[in-house]
N, C-alpha and C positions, 0 to 999 in steps of 0.2 A: 633680488633674486629669491625665488621661493625655495624652500628647503627640499632636498631630495631624500631625506631620511624616511625610512619605511613608516615609522610611527606618525609622520606628518603628511603622508600622501596616501591616496587611494590606489587601488590596482590600476584603474584607468589612467591616473596621472603617471604612475610608474611606467606603464606601456608607452605613453607619450614621451616621457623622459628618455627612454631607450631609443625610441624611434627617432627623436630629434638628434640624439647624440650619434646615431649611426648614419645619419643623412649627410654623407660627405660629398654627395653629388656624383660619385663615381659608380654607384650601383653596387649591389651586394656581390656580384660576381668577381669583383676585384677587392673585396674587403680584406684588410690585413689579417683579420681574425681567421679567415678561411684559408688563405694561401700560405699562412704560417703553420697550418695544420691544427689550429685551435678549434675548428669546427664552426658550426653556425653561430653567428653572434646572438641570435635569438635564443638558442639553447644555452649559451654561456650565461646570459642574463635572466634566464627563466626563474631562478631562485629569488632574484630581486623583485621581479614582476609579481611573483606569487607571495612575496612578503616573508621569505625565509632567511634571506641573507642581504646585508647591506652592500651597496655598490663597491665601497672601498675594500671590503673583504674579498669579493669576487675578483676585482682587479688585482689585488695583491696575490691571490692564489694563482691567477692566470700568469702574471709576470714571473712568479717563482717557477712555474712549470716551463715557461718560455726560456728563461735564463739557463736552466739546466746546468748549473754550476759554472757557467761561462762568466767572464769578467765584464758583464753588462750592468751598467748602473741605471 
């Protein structure tokens, strides 16, 4: 598997990584990111695509907001 780290990928590769990871087959209109109030998945991962933040950091921040002090692991 190829690295997904920003320093080892181009912007185009990061776009493809996000596109491939969001392709659940259900279509964006039923993406859990949207119906949970998280917003557009493309907006959520724009900092990764632009090379400003690693995926793991974006995902951790999103989960922290989603949990909102609930007992979710």
